[in-house]
N, C-alpha and C positions, 0 to 999 in steps of 0.2 A: 501523606504519608503512604498512602495506598497506590499512588502513581509511582512514587519512589521505589517501594517494594516490587511492584510489577516491572519497571525498567530494569531494575536489578537480577530480576529473575531472567528477563529476556536476554540481557547480556550474558549472563553466565551460561545459558544454553547456546547462544551463539558460539561462545568461546569454546564449549566442550564440542560442538559440532566441528568447528573449525580444526580442533586438535584431532579428532577422529578422521576427518579426512585427510590430513596430513599423514597420519600413521598408516592409512590403509591404500596409499597410493600404489599403483601397480607399475612395476618397471617397465620401461619402454622396451619392447622386443626388437632386435635388429631384423631387418628383411634380408632376404636372400639375397639382393643387389648389395646391402650394406656389407654383408660378409665377404662377397666377393670383391668389393673395392679395397677392404681391409687387406685381403690376400694379395691384390696387387700392388699395394703400398708396401706391405712386408716384403714383397719380392724385391723392390726397389731398395728397402732399407738393408736387406740382406747383402745386394749386390754391391750397394754403395760402401757399405762397411767392409768389404772384402775385395773390392776392386773386380768384382766378377761382371763383365760386360753383357753376359748372357742374360743374368738375373736383371739387373737394371734395363736391359733392353727389352726383356719380355714384359715389362710393366709400360713402356712407352709404344705409343702408336707410330709408325713409320713417318708420319706428317708432324710429329711433336717439335715444337720449338721451346727453347729455354732462354729466360730473359733474365739480366741481373745489372745492376748498376757498377760500373767500374771507372775510377777516375772521372766521376760525375756525369758519366754518359751512358746511355743503356747499350748494353753488350748483348748481341743474339746470337744463339749458337742453334745450329740443327741438331737433330739427334746423332747422327753419324760424328758431328764436332765433339758434341758433348761425351759420347761414348769412349773417343779416341783419348781422353783425359784421363781414364782408367788403367790401372795396372794392377794385376792379381797380387794380393798380400794377405799376409795373416789378418784375421778379424782385429779391427781396430780396438786396443785396450780402452777402458774408461770411456767407452762412445756408446750410445744409443740412439736409436728413432723413437718418435712417439707421434701418434696421430692426436692432434688437438680437435678437430671437427671434420664431419662429414655432411653435405648437404646434398640431397639427391631430389631432382624433379624429373620424373620419367626416364629417359635415356641420357641426361645431362647430370653432372656432378661436379662438386668443388670439395676439395678437402685442403686443410691447413694442417701442415706437419713440421715437426722440428727433428733435425739431427744435431746432437750435442757431441763434441769430441773434447778432447781434454783442454784444447785451446780456443776452439770456436763453437759458437751456437749458430747454427743454419735454421733459417724459417722458410719453409716453401710453401707456396700455394699453388695446387694441382687443379686443372680444369681436365676432367674426364668425360668420356663419352662411351656410351655401350654400342658395340657393334655386333649385332646377332646376340650372342649370349655372352659376350666378353667384354669387359671394361678394359680402357685404356687410358694412360696419361696422355693428353693430347697437347697440353701446354703447361709450362712451370713457369712461376716467376719466384724470384728467389733474392733473399737477403742474408745477411750474416755479420755478426760481430765477434771481435775477441773477447775472451773471457779474461776476467782479471784475477 
């Protein structure tokens, strides 16, 4: 009986300690690089949603390539080809961009984003590099689906 009581007290204490630890977790603080990458991606979103090639282009390095699958084959566009597909327009209604994740290792990063319009959901994976103090999207891989 003594061992049972001792085990019960130990289990109770461990449970309380675990609950306290969960309640007192400190939120993750964003680094300056994280904030800078978010700004680059926001420029991309704002430009994409309005057809503003200056904003989209500012997020992308001159060497950026974009890849996606079309008709079962990989299609590849350079930055100039990609930007030529945009035309200025009012901001798309019922559309938004969101950052799903950002992972940073020194001067390299990757980000997963979604752009959702009324008719399609685009999922993009960006590779980013830091040149000097500035982050750029250097490669983009994209897929999209029609919304039902």
